[in-house]
NUMAR-867208 format. One line per field, with one value per residue: chain; x, y, z of N, C-alpha, C in turn. Coordinates in steps of 0.1 Angstrom, whole numbers, plus 5000, padded with zeros to 4 digits. Last residue first. Layout:
N
unit = [A, ...] $
nX = [X, ...] $
nY = [Y, ...] $
nZ = [Z, ...] $
caX = [X, ...] $
caY = [Y, ...] $
caZ = [Z, ...] $
cX = [X, ...] $
cY = [Y, ...] $
cZ = [Z, ...] $
This chain:
323
unit = [A, A, A, A, A, A, A, A, A, A, A, A, A, A, A, A, A, A, A, A, A, A, A, A, A, A, A, A, A, A, A, A, A, A, A, A, A, A, A, A, A, A, A, A, A, A, A, A, A, A, A, A, A, A, A, A, A, A, A, A, A, A, A, A, A, A, A, A, A, A, A, A, A, A, A, A, A, A, A, A, A, A, A, A, A, A, A, A, A, A, A, A, A, A, A, A, A, A, A, A, A, A, A, A, A, A, A, A, A, A, A, A, A, A, A, A, A, A, A, A, A, A, A, A, A, A, A, A, A, A, A, A, A, A, A, A, A, A, A, A, A, A, A, A, A, A, A, A, A, A, A, A, A, A, A, A, A, A, A, A, A, A, A, A, A, A, A, A, A, A, A, A, A, A, A, A, A, A, A, A, A, A, A, A, A, A, A, A, A, A, A, A, A, A, A, A, A, A, A, A, A, A, A, A, A, A, A, A, A, A, A, A, A, A, A, A, A, A, A, A, A, A, A, A, A, A, A, A, A, A, A, A, A, A, A, A, A, A, A, A, A, A, A, A, A, A, A, A, A, A, A, A, A, A, A, A, A, A, A, A, A, A, A, A, A, A, A, A, A, A, A, A, A, A, A, A, A, A, A, A, A, A, A, A, A, A, A, A, A, A, A, A, A, A, A, A, A, A, A, A, A, A, A, A, A, A, A, A, A, A, A, A, A, A, A, A, A, A, A, A, A, A, A] $
nX = [5207, 5238, 5228, 5219, 5242, 5257, 5246, 5239, 5217, 5208, 5184, 5167, 5162, 5153, 5131, 5116, 5102, 5092, 5069, 5051, 5059, 5048, 5022, 5017, 5007, 4995, 4982, 4968, 4947, 4940, 4922, 4905, 4892, 4876, 4863, 4842, 4834, 4817, 4810, 4823, 4851, 4857, 4886, 4897, 4906, 4927, 4944, 4947, 4960, 4983, 4996, 5002, 5000, 5002, 5007, 4988, 4982, 4965, 4982, 5003, 4989, 4986, 5014, 5037, 5066, 5088, 5085, 5075, 5096, 5109, 5083, 5084, 5108, 5105, 5085, 5104, 5127, 5114, 5091, 5078, 5051, 5043, 5027, 5002, 4998, 4973, 4959, 4929, 4904, 4873, 4851, 4856, 4844, 4852, 4851, 4879, 4897, 4910, 4919, 4930, 4954, 4961, 4962, 4987, 5003, 5006, 5019, 5043, 5060, 5061, 5079, 5097, 5115, 5138, 5143, 5139, 5126, 5117, 5131, 5121, 5097, 5099, 5101, 5073, 5057, 5024, 5003, 4979, 4953, 4957, 4977, 4999, 5008, 4998, 5020, 5042, 5036, 5036, 5065, 5083, 5104, 5111, 5116, 5130, 5121, 5121, 5094, 5098, 5105, 5089, 5080, 5052, 5028, 5002, 4984, 4952, 4931, 4897, 4877, 4844, 4813, 4785, 4772, 4775, 4787, 4795, 4804, 4809, 4843, 4865, 4894, 4920, 4953, 4971, 4966, 4991, 5009, 5019, 5000, 4986, 4979, 4947, 4937, 4949, 4935, 4902, 4906, 4927, 4936, 4941, 4945, 4904, 4878, 4848, 4824, 4813, 4806, 4790, 4799, 4826, 4838, 4859, 4884, 4908, 4919, 4889, 4865, 4857, 4865, 4847, 4821, 4825, 4833, 4806, 4791, 4801, 4825, 4843, 4856, 4865, 4882, 4904, 4926, 4944, 4942, 4958, 4980, 4989, 4997, 5016, 5041, 5051, 5055, 5048, 5041, 5021, 4995, 5014, 5033, 5021, 5004, 5005, 4982, 4975, 4947, 4933, 4901, 4889, 4905, 4915, 4888, 4883, 4909, 4903, 4880, 4886, 4905, 4889, 4876, 4891, 4919, 4942, 4964, 4982, 4962, 4953, 4957, 4977, 5001, 4999, 5013, 5035, 5046, 5057, 5079, 5099, 5122, 5131, 5150, 5158, 5154, 5169, 5155, 5129, 5114, 5116, 5098, 5084, 5080, 5046, 5029, 5015, 5004, 5016, 5041, 5053, 5042, 5051, 5083, 5083, 5075, 5097, 5114, 5110, 5109, 5138, 5146, 5135, 5156, 5175, 5181, 5187, 5207, 5204, 5173, 5157, 5158, 5164, 5157, 5163, 5160, 5133, 5134] $
nY = [4843, 4850, 4844, 4815, 4804, 4809, 4814, 4829, 4832, 4858, 4858, 4844, 4851, 4875, 4862, 4845, 4876, 4891, 4883, 4906, 4930, 4938, 4940, 4947, 4928, 4908, 4917, 4938, 4919, 4910, 4926, 4936, 4907, 4907, 4930, 4916, 4896, 4907, 4946, 4969, 4981, 5012, 5008, 4999, 5026, 5042, 5017, 5014, 5042, 5046, 5022, 5031, 5069, 5085, 5120, 5134, 5161, 5185, 5207, 5210, 5222, 5248, 5255, 5241, 5209, 5200, 5192, 5160, 5153, 5151, 5135, 5113, 5101, 5101, 5076, 5056, 5053, 5045, 5024, 5025, 5025, 5019, 5041, 5052, 5084, 5101, 5128, 5138, 5160, 5180, 5175, 5161, 5167, 5181, 5178, 5182, 5170, 5175, 5146, 5133, 5149, 5148, 5117, 5118, 5138, 5113, 5094, 5108, 5110, 5085, 5079, 5098, 5096, 5087, 5092, 5122, 5134, 5159, 5185, 5193, 5205, 5225, 5252, 5264, 5241, 5226, 5219, 5247, 5256, 5257, 5235, 5233, 5209, 5186, 5181, 5171, 5141, 5138, 5153, 5144, 5142, 5106, 5082, 5052, 5034, 5026, 5030, 5038, 5000, 4979, 4978, 4989, 5013, 5021, 5050, 5061, 5095, 5104, 5124, 5135, 5152, 5173, 5173, 5193, 5179, 5159, 5146, 5112, 5093, 5071, 5057, 5032, 5018, 5022, 5034, 5035, 5042, 5036, 5065, 5086, 5104, 5107, 5102, 5077, 5059, 5066, 5053, 5056, 5024, 5001, 4988, 4988, 5011, 5023, 5046, 5065, 5070, 5098, 5120, 5134, 5155, 5137, 5136, 5145, 5120, 5096, 5085, 5078, 5054, 5041, 5042, 5035, 5011, 4999, 5008, 4992, 4965, 4954, 4980, 4975, 4947, 4955, 4970, 4953, 4930, 4947, 4953, 4934, 4922, 4947, 4943, 4914, 4898, 4872, 4861, 4849, 4863, 4884, 4877, 4864, 4885, 4917, 4940, 4954, 4931, 4915, 4912, 4889, 4866, 4890, 4894, 4868, 4861, 4882, 4879, 4858, 4867, 4881, 4867, 4853, 4871, 4878, 4860, 4840, 4817, 4805, 4785, 4799, 4795, 4764, 4758, 4774, 4784, 4816, 4835, 4838, 4826, 4812, 4788, 4804, 4810, 4833, 4853, 4858, 4840, 4817, 4794, 4789, 4770, 4756, 4769, 4784, 4806, 4812, 4802, 4802, 4832, 4846, 4843, 4856, 4882, 4889, 4887, 4911, 4931, 4931, 4935, 4965, 4977, 4974, 4960, 4935, 4919, 4890, 4886, 4864, 4835, 4810, 4776, 4758, 4762, 4776, 4789] $
nZ = [5069, 5081, 5099, 5103, 5094, 5112, 5144, 5169, 5185, 5189, 5167, 5176, 5202, 5185, 5172, 5196, 5209, 5187, 5176, 5192, 5188, 5160, 5150, 5120, 5107, 5119, 5140, 5123, 5109, 5131, 5145, 5119, 5110, 5143, 5136, 5121, 5125, 5151, 5146, 5142, 5150, 5158, 5173, 5150, 5135, 5149, 5145, 5115, 5115, 5125, 5117, 5095, 5086, 5061, 5047, 5016, 5000, 4999, 5006, 4989, 4971, 4979, 4986, 4959, 4963, 4966, 4992, 4991, 4993, 5018, 5029, 5013, 5023, 5051, 5050, 5036, 5057, 5080, 5099, 5119, 5106, 5078, 5056, 5029, 5012, 4999, 4979, 4975, 4963, 4950, 4932, 4900, 4875, 4849, 4822, 4823, 4849, 4874, 4891, 4871, 4874, 4905, 4902, 4888, 4905, 4926, 4910, 4902, 4927, 4937, 4914, 4922, 4949, 4941, 4916, 4895, 4878, 4890, 4890, 4871, 4882, 4897, 4890, 4907, 4928, 4917, 4916, 4889, 4884, 4860, 4835, 4824, 4832, 4820, 4799, 4814, 4808, 4779, 4776, 4806, 4827, 4822, 4847, 4858, 4883, 4915, 4936, 4965, 4980, 5003, 5030, 5024, 5011, 4992, 4984, 4972, 4963, 4974, 4966, 4955, 4950, 4967, 4990, 5007, 5033, 5029, 4998, 4986, 4973, 4964, 4966, 4956, 4962, 4942, 4910, 4881, 4854, 4822, 4808, 4804, 4822, 4808, 4784, 4777, 4792, 4793, 4833, 4861, 4878, 4907, 4926, 4938, 4950, 4957, 4962, 4983, 5017, 5026, 5037, 5050, 5068, 5080, 5073, 5087, 5102, 5099, 5100, 5077, 5063, 5088, 5078, 5048, 5045, 5057, 5036, 5017, 5015, 4998, 5006, 5026, 5023, 5008, 5024, 5033, 5026, 4996, 5008, 5013, 4988, 4980, 4995, 5007, 5024, 5015, 4982, 4972, 4953, 4950, 4935, 4914, 4900, 4905, 4884, 4863, 4858, 4857, 4862, 4869, 4882, 4897, 4915, 4927, 4944, 4963, 4966, 4988, 5003, 5017, 5032, 5047, 5059, 5052, 5030, 5020, 5017, 4992, 4981, 4961, 4985, 4991, 4966, 4965, 4997, 5005, 5023, 5042, 5043, 5014, 4991, 4962, 4935, 4928, 4941, 4933, 4944, 4964, 4975, 5010, 5042, 5056, 5085, 5104, 5108, 5131, 5126, 5099, 5096, 5118, 5108, 5082, 5087, 5109, 5089, 5072, 5095, 5098, 5073, 5071, 5088, 5078, 5051, 5026, 5015, 5024, 5044, 5065, 5064, 5045, 5057, 5074, 5104, 5116, 5151] $
caX = [5192, 5234, 5235, 5207, 5232, 5259, 5248, 5251, 5223, 5219, 5196, 5176, 5167, 5162, 5141, 5119, 5113, 5103, 5076, 5051, 5065, 5060, 5025, 5022, 5020, 5009, 4993, 4972, 4957, 4946, 4933, 4915, 4897, 4889, 4873, 4854, 4839, 4829, 4805, 4807, 4841, 4844, 4873, 4893, 4893, 4912, 4937, 4941, 4943, 4970, 4991, 4987, 5004, 4990, 5014, 4986, 4994, 4964, 4973, 5008, 4995, 4977, 5006, 5028, 5043, 5084, 5094, 5064, 5091, 5119, 5088, 5072, 5104, 5114, 5085, 5091, 5126, 5122, 5098, 5090, 5054, 5047, 5038, 5000, 5010, 4975, 4970, 4938, 4909, 4888, 4855, 4853, 4833, 4851, 4839, 4871, 4894, 4913, 4907, 4917, 4947, 4958, 4953, 4976, 4998, 5000, 5007, 5034, 5055, 5053, 5070, 5089, 5105, 5134, 5139, 5146, 5133, 5108, 5135, 5132, 5100, 5099, 5108, 5081, 5064, 5037, 5003, 4991, 4954, 4958, 4966, 4988, 5011, 4991, 5005, 5041, 5029, 5024, 5052, 5082, 5092, 5111, 5105, 5134, 5122, 5132, 5096, 5090, 5108, 5097, 5092, 5058, 5041, 5007, 4996, 4959, 4942, 4916, 4885, 4859, 4821, 4798, 4767, 4769, 4775, 4782, 4803, 4802, 4831, 4857, 4885, 4912, 4934, 4973, 4967, 4981, 5009, 5018, 5014, 4991, 4992, 4953, 4928, 4956, 4949, 4912, 4908, 4914, 4942, 4933, 4948, 4921, 4887, 4863, 4834, 4804, 4817, 4794, 4788, 4825, 4825, 4846, 4873, 4902, 4917, 4903, 4867, 4851, 4870, 4861, 4821, 4821, 4838, 4819, 4784, 4802, 4812, 4832, 4850, 4857, 4866, 4896, 4910, 4934, 4944, 4940, 4970, 4988, 4987, 5005, 5027, 5048, 5059, 5040, 5050, 5032, 4995, 4998, 5038, 5026, 5002, 5018, 4982, 4980, 4961, 4945, 4912, 4880, 4898, 4926, 4894, 4876, 4905, 4912, 4883, 4878, 4914, 4897, 4869, 4888, 4907, 4939, 4954, 4985, 4969, 4949, 4950, 4967, 4998, 4994, 4996, 5027, 5053, 5044, 5070, 5084, 5109, 5128, 5135, 5160, 5144, 5174, 5168, 5143, 5123, 5114, 5109, 5082, 5086, 5068, 5032, 5015, 4996, 5003, 5039, 5059, 5037, 5037, 5071, 5083, 5060, 5082, 5117, 5108, 5100, 5127, 5153, 5131, 5140, 5173, 5182, 5180, 5207, 5218, 5185, 5163, 5146, 5164, 5155, 5164, 5171, 5138, 5130] $
caY = [4840, 4848, 4858, 4829, 4804, 4811, 4805, 4828, 4811, 4851, 4863, 4839, 4842, 4874, 4875, 4843, 4864, 4894, 4879, 4886, 4924, 4930, 4933, 4958, 4937, 4901, 4909, 4940, 4929, 4895, 4924, 4940, 4912, 4900, 4929, 4932, 4898, 4903, 4930, 4967, 4975, 5014, 5012, 4987, 5019, 5046, 5024, 5003, 5037, 5053, 5023, 5023, 5053, 5080, 5106, 5131, 5151, 5174, 5200, 5201, 5209, 5237, 5249, 5247, 5219, 5206, 5205, 5174, 5152, 5155, 5153, 5119, 5102, 5111, 5091, 5066, 5056, 5062, 5026, 5022, 5036, 5014, 5032, 5044, 5073, 5097, 5115, 5135, 5150, 5180, 5190, 5160, 5156, 5185, 5179, 5191, 5170, 5190, 5161, 5128, 5146, 5160, 5123, 5111, 5137, 5125, 5092, 5107, 5122, 5089, 5071, 5096, 5099, 5085, 5077, 5118, 5120, 5152, 5171, 5196, 5194, 5211, 5247, 5269, 5252, 5224, 5223, 5231, 5250, 5267, 5237, 5245, 5223, 5193, 5193, 5185, 5151, 5131, 5160, 5143, 5154, 5125, 5089, 5063, 5032, 5035, 5025, 5035, 5018, 4989, 4978, 4980, 5007, 5019, 5045, 5053, 5078, 5100, 5110, 5138, 5140, 5171, 5165, 5195, 5197, 5157, 5155, 5123, 5101, 5077, 5056, 5044, 5016, 5011, 5039, 5035, 5050, 5026, 5057, 5077, 5101, 5111, 5116, 5086, 5066, 5062, 5053, 5057, 5036, 5013, 4983, 4983, 5004, 5017, 5040, 5057, 5064, 5079, 5115, 5122, 5157, 5140, 5130, 5159, 5131, 5095, 5085, 5093, 5066, 5040, 5044, 5052, 5019, 4999, 5009, 5003, 4965, 4944, 4975, 4983, 4948, 4951, 4977, 4968, 4929, 4940, 4965, 4943, 4917, 4940, 4954, 4924, 4907, 4877, 4867, 4837, 4850, 4890, 4888, 4855, 4872, 4904, 4928, 4960, 4944, 4915, 4918, 4894, 4869, 4885, 4904, 4875, 4856, 4886, 4893, 4853, 4859, 4889, 4872, 4842, 4866, 4876, 4866, 4857, 4816, 4823, 4785, 4794, 4809, 4774, 4756, 4779, 4777, 4803, 4836, 4853, 4824, 4823, 4786, 4799, 4799, 4821, 4846, 4872, 4836, 4832, 4793, 4787, 4784, 4756, 4765, 4767, 4799, 4816, 4803, 4790, 4821, 4841, 4840, 4843, 4874, 4890, 4887, 4902, 4930, 4931, 4923, 4960, 4972, 4970, 4974, 4940, 4936, 4899, 4888, 4881, 4845, 4825, 4788, 4752, 4767, 4772, 4791] $
caZ = [5059, 5063, 5098, 5107, 5085, 5100, 5134, 5161, 5176, 5189, 5165, 5161, 5199, 5200, 5171, 5183, 5209, 5191, 5175, 5188, 5202, 5162, 5160, 5131, 5101, 5111, 5144, 5134, 5105, 5123, 5145, 5121, 5104, 5138, 5148, 5118, 5120, 5152, 5145, 5148, 5138, 5150, 5176, 5158, 5131, 5143, 5159, 5123, 5111, 5130, 5134, 5092, 5095, 5071, 5052, 5033, 5005, 4988, 5016, 4999, 4966, 4977, 5001, 4966, 4962, 4957, 4993, 4998, 4980, 5003, 5029, 5014, 5010, 5048, 5050, 5031, 5046, 5084, 5084, 5116, 5117, 5081, 5053, 5037, 5016, 5009, 4978, 4983, 4959, 4961, 4939, 4914, 4884, 4863, 4832, 4819, 4839, 4868, 4900, 4878, 4861, 4897, 4913, 4884, 4893, 4927, 4914, 4894, 4920, 4943, 4913, 4909, 4946, 4953, 4915, 4914, 4883, 4884, 4903, 4873, 4869, 4906, 4880, 4894, 4928, 4924, 4928, 4895, 4901, 4865, 4844, 4820, 4841, 4829, 4794, 4812, 4821, 4785, 4767, 4787, 4826, 4828, 4843, 4854, 4872, 4910, 4922, 4956, 4979, 4990, 5027, 5035, 5010, 5002, 4983, 4982, 4961, 4979, 4966, 4961, 4954, 4960, 4983, 4990, 5028, 5036, 5010, 4987, 4981, 4962, 4970, 4952, 4963, 4949, 4924, 4890, 4868, 4834, 4807, 4791, 4820, 4821, 4788, 4770, 4799, 4787, 4814, 4854, 4868, 4901, 4916, 4946, 4939, 4959, 4949, 4967, 5002, 5022, 5044, 5042, 5065, 5090, 5067, 5076, 5098, 5094, 5112, 5079, 5060, 5081, 5088, 5053, 5039, 5067, 5050, 5011, 5025, 5000, 4988, 5021, 5028, 5004, 5016, 5044, 5032, 4998, 5003, 5024, 4996, 4977, 5000, 5001, 5028, 5028, 4989, 4975, 4965, 4956, 4949, 4923, 4912, 4900, 4897, 4873, 4853, 4863, 4856, 4867, 4873, 4894, 4909, 4921, 4929, 4956, 4964, 4979, 4996, 5010, 5025, 5038, 5059, 5062, 5031, 5022, 5034, 4999, 4990, 4958, 4979, 4999, 4964, 4952, 4984, 5004, 5012, 5041, 5056, 5024, 5001, 4973, 4942, 4923, 4952, 4932, 4928, 4965, 4966, 4996, 5035, 5052, 5069, 5106, 5094, 5132, 5139, 5109, 5082, 5112, 5116, 5082, 5085, 5113, 5097, 5070, 5090, 5111, 5073, 5061, 5091, 5096, 5058, 5034, 5015, 5024, 5030, 5060, 5076, 5053, 5044, 5061, 5096, 5105, 5132] $
cX = [5189, 5216, 5233, 5217, 5222, 5250, 5253, 5254, 5236, 5220, 5206, 5185, 5176, 5166, 5147, 5132, 5120, 5116, 5091, 5057, 5064, 5071, 5041, 5025, 5025, 5016, 4998, 4987, 4969, 4955, 4941, 4924, 4912, 4894, 4884, 4869, 4854, 4836, 4822, 4804, 4826, 4841, 4857, 4880, 4888, 4896, 4928, 4942, 4942, 4956, 4982, 4988, 4997, 5005, 5003, 4992, 4996, 4973, 4966, 4995, 4998, 4982, 4998, 5018, 5045, 5071, 5089, 5075, 5083, 5105, 5096, 5078, 5096, 5113, 5090, 5085, 5116, 5120, 5101, 5097, 5073, 5051, 5034, 5015, 5009, 4984, 4974, 4947, 4921, 4887, 4867, 4855, 4839, 4837, 4840, 4861, 4882, 4907, 4902, 4909, 4928, 4948, 4949, 4965, 4988, 4995, 5000, 5021, 5041, 5048, 5059, 5084, 5094, 5121, 5136, 5139, 5137, 5114, 5125, 5137, 5108, 5102, 5113, 5096, 5072, 5048, 5015, 4995, 4965, 4964, 4963, 4978, 5006, 4993, 5000, 5027, 5033, 5030, 5036, 5066, 5091, 5098, 5113, 5125, 5123, 5132, 5108, 5099, 5104, 5098, 5098, 5069, 5046, 5023, 4999, 4970, 4953, 4921, 4895, 4861, 4834, 4805, 4779, 4770, 4767, 4776, 4795, 4802, 4818, 4845, 4868, 4897, 4932, 4958, 4962, 4980, 5000, 5010, 5010, 5002, 5000, 4966, 4939, 4946, 4956, 4924, 4898, 4919, 4932, 4938, 4944, 4925, 4902, 4875, 4843, 4816, 4806, 4800, 4784, 4808, 4823, 4840, 4862, 4891, 4914, 4905, 4882, 4856, 4869, 4868, 4839, 4820, 4841, 4827, 4799, 4799, 4810, 4817, 4840, 4852, 4856, 4880, 4900, 4925, 4937, 4941, 4958, 4978, 4986, 4993, 5015, 5039, 5062, 5046, 5042, 5033, 5007, 4992, 5025, 5033, 5005, 5011, 4995, 4989, 4963, 4952, 4923, 4894, 4892, 4919, 4905, 4884, 4898, 4914, 4891, 4878, 4904, 4905, 4877, 4880, 4899, 4922, 4942, 4975, 4982, 4949, 4944, 4954, 4983, 4991, 4991, 5011, 5036, 5050, 5059, 5078, 5097, 5115, 5139, 5150, 5149, 5164, 5170, 5155, 5133, 5125, 5104, 5097, 5089, 5065, 5050, 5018, 5005, 4996, 5021, 5043, 5042, 5036, 5059, 5080, 5073, 5073, 5102, 5111, 5094, 5112, 5140, 5139, 5131, 5159, 5179, 5186, 5197, 5212, 5194, 5166, 5153, 5156, 5161, 5157, 5174, 5151, 5137] $
cY = [4856, 4851, 4857, 4841, 4818, 4809, 4809, 4820, 4816, 4836, 4862, 4846, 4835, 4866, 4876, 4851, 4858, 4890, 4883, 4879, 4906, 4922, 4928, 4954, 4944, 4916, 4907, 4930, 4931, 4906, 4913, 4937, 4919, 4900, 4922, 4931, 4913, 4899, 4923, 4953, 4974, 5000, 5013, 4992, 5005, 5036, 5032, 5008, 5030, 5049, 5030, 5020, 5040, 5069, 5101, 5120, 5146, 5162, 5192, 5198, 5201, 5225, 5243, 5245, 5228, 5210, 5211, 5194, 5163, 5160, 5159, 5136, 5116, 5113, 5103, 5075, 5062, 5059, 5039, 5023, 5034, 5025, 5025, 5034, 5069, 5082, 5112, 5127, 5149, 5164, 5188, 5174, 5158, 5178, 5185, 5186, 5176, 5180, 5170, 5141, 5140, 5162, 5139, 5118, 5135, 5140, 5104, 5094, 5120, 5103, 5076, 5088, 5098, 5086, 5077, 5101, 5113, 5133, 5155, 5185, 5190, 5205, 5232, 5260, 5251, 5240, 5224, 5233, 5244, 5266, 5249, 5250, 5238, 5206, 5194, 5194, 5164, 5138, 5153, 5150, 5155, 5129, 5106, 5070, 5048, 5037, 5036, 5032, 5021, 5000, 4980, 4981, 5001, 5013, 5040, 5050, 5071, 5085, 5107, 5126, 5145, 5154, 5163, 5188, 5201, 5176, 5156, 5132, 5110, 5084, 5070, 5043, 5035, 5007, 5025, 5037, 5041, 5028, 5045, 5076, 5098, 5114, 5116, 5102, 5073, 5062, 5061, 5060, 5037, 5022, 4995, 4983, 5002, 5007, 5037, 5046, 5058, 5076, 5100, 5121, 5147, 5146, 5133, 5152, 5138, 5112, 5092, 5092, 5072, 5051, 5046, 5051, 5035, 5008, 5014, 5013, 4983, 4952, 4964, 4984, 4966, 4951, 4969, 4971, 4942, 4934, 4960, 4953, 4922, 4934, 4954, 4934, 4918, 4890, 4875, 4850, 4844, 4875, 4888, 4866, 4869, 4890, 4920, 4953, 4951, 4925, 4923, 4902, 4874, 4876, 4895, 4884, 4862, 4877, 4890, 4869, 4857, 4879, 4883, 4852, 4859, 4873, 4869, 4865, 4827, 4825, 4795, 4792, 4808, 4787, 4764, 4774, 4778, 4797, 4819, 4851, 4831, 4819, 4800, 4797, 4796, 4809, 4836, 4867, 4850, 4833, 4805, 4793, 4777, 4768, 4763, 4762, 4783, 4806, 4803, 4792, 4805, 4833, 4838, 4835, 4858, 4878, 4879, 4887, 4916, 4925, 4928, 4939, 4966, 4965, 4960, 4951, 4941, 4909, 4898, 4876, 4863, 4831, 4801, 4767, 4767, 4771, 4779] $
cZ = [5058, 5060, 5085, 5102, 5085, 5091, 5120, 5155, 5173, 5193, 5173, 5159, 5187, 5201, 5175, 5173, 5203, 5206, 5177, 5183, 5199, 5173, 5161, 5147, 5112, 5105, 5132, 5135, 5114, 5116, 5141, 5133, 5111, 5126, 5146, 5124, 5113, 5140, 5149, 5148, 5153, 5148, 5172, 5164, 5135, 5142, 5159, 5140, 5112, 5122, 5134, 5112, 5100, 5074, 5063, 5039, 5020, 4997, 5010, 5009, 4978, 4974, 4992, 4973, 4970, 4950, 4979, 4993, 4983, 4994, 5019, 5015, 5003, 5036, 5042, 5036, 5041, 5066, 5082, 5108, 5116, 5097, 5068, 5039, 5028, 5002, 4989, 4976, 4969, 4954, 4945, 4922, 4902, 4874, 4846, 4823, 4834, 4852, 4883, 4875, 4860, 4886, 4907, 4892, 4889, 4913, 4919, 4896, 4910, 4934, 4923, 4908, 4935, 4955, 4929, 4916, 4890, 4883, 4900, 4880, 4870, 4894, 4889, 4893, 4912, 4920, 4928, 4905, 4899, 4880, 4855, 4826, 4829, 4837, 4802, 4805, 4818, 4802, 4775, 4789, 4808, 4827, 4839, 4846, 4869, 4895, 4916, 4941, 4970, 4991, 5017, 5043, 5026, 4999, 4989, 4977, 4970, 4974, 4965, 4962, 4955, 4962, 4972, 4987, 5018, 5032, 5016, 5000, 4985, 4968, 4970, 4961, 4964, 4956, 4928, 4904, 4871, 4845, 4821, 4793, 4807, 4816, 4805, 4777, 4792, 4791, 4812, 4838, 4863, 4889, 4907, 4930, 4945, 4956, 4957, 4960, 4993, 5013, 5037, 5045, 5051, 5082, 5073, 5068, 5088, 5095, 5112, 5091, 5069, 5079, 5088, 5064, 5043, 5061, 5058, 5029, 5027, 5006, 4989, 5008, 5030, 5009, 5006, 5037, 5038, 5010, 5004, 5024, 5005, 4984, 4988, 4998, 5019, 5026, 5002, 4986, 4975, 4965, 4955, 4933, 4915, 4909, 4893, 4889, 4867, 4865, 4868, 4857, 4859, 4878, 4898, 4912, 4926, 4940, 4955, 4971, 4985, 4997, 5013, 5026, 5045, 5072, 5042, 5026, 5032, 5014, 4998, 4968, 4971, 4996, 4978, 4959, 4975, 4994, 5012, 5029, 5049, 5033, 5012, 4981, 4950, 4928, 4943, 4939, 4924, 4951, 4963, 4990, 5020, 5048, 5065, 5092, 5096, 5120, 5140, 5121, 5098, 5102, 5121, 5097, 5082, 5106, 5106, 5078, 5081, 5103, 5089, 5066, 5083, 5094, 5075, 5049, 5022, 5021, 5030, 5048, 5070, 5055, 5054, 5055, 5082, 5103, 5130] $
């Protein structure tokens, strides 16, 4: 690996460091591109970053179709999108979300096939809508804050044609947002709903930074489900995380302790590996297979970068240890 850039950051935990290195390996050995500046590290070169021109060229996306989708979304509505992270940061969960779910928005038949393959969704007749970085509007009718879903899938039930949805939060290495939010009136007003999913007194734990963002995502799904018009007959809130990440599943488990049984039924921990393993056998075209295999290599196949990782760790160089 190069010695002119950092391959892990001084603050990385074990999992983040390994994933950052894998993205650095992917950039060099799969994409064949130079490292880019990290705006969070005073512009130092990091292996998991792309330079601006390569980011603009779409190299952070696993297919040209996803790149075109991202360009179109940025041109049409950049709300809730951090363009620099989306285009240039290989480690960010935002491009991972686009790489995983944009193809479902581009092809609803594909979306139906794949969503129906997930545990508990065999009852889906067809997917009717897919949105990325989505917040229902007007926001005053919901949480009246900046909360949004990374991805959102609306579907029709097979049994009765009623609508449901699954709101999806994607995590790679980032923790849930540490922003402090108190349980103020914008959130409290939903507690009068008889179907309230949370245990008595749970709101005292709402500001906990370990899962406050997850709680707001879940509450936004609740608010969308229980609008006065009652458009939706059911809903779920899924959290997608890497199989080697222990912090995200722990946060989901800890948060789940504040839920009543009806609320727990709507909270779905999904492993990236589970999704890809369920979806790969359903690939019906060469393009679909290439997309899923490229995604696997990019995010799940750490064995591909293991020899480079072992060699890099064994160099003993000060640059490597600091990288």
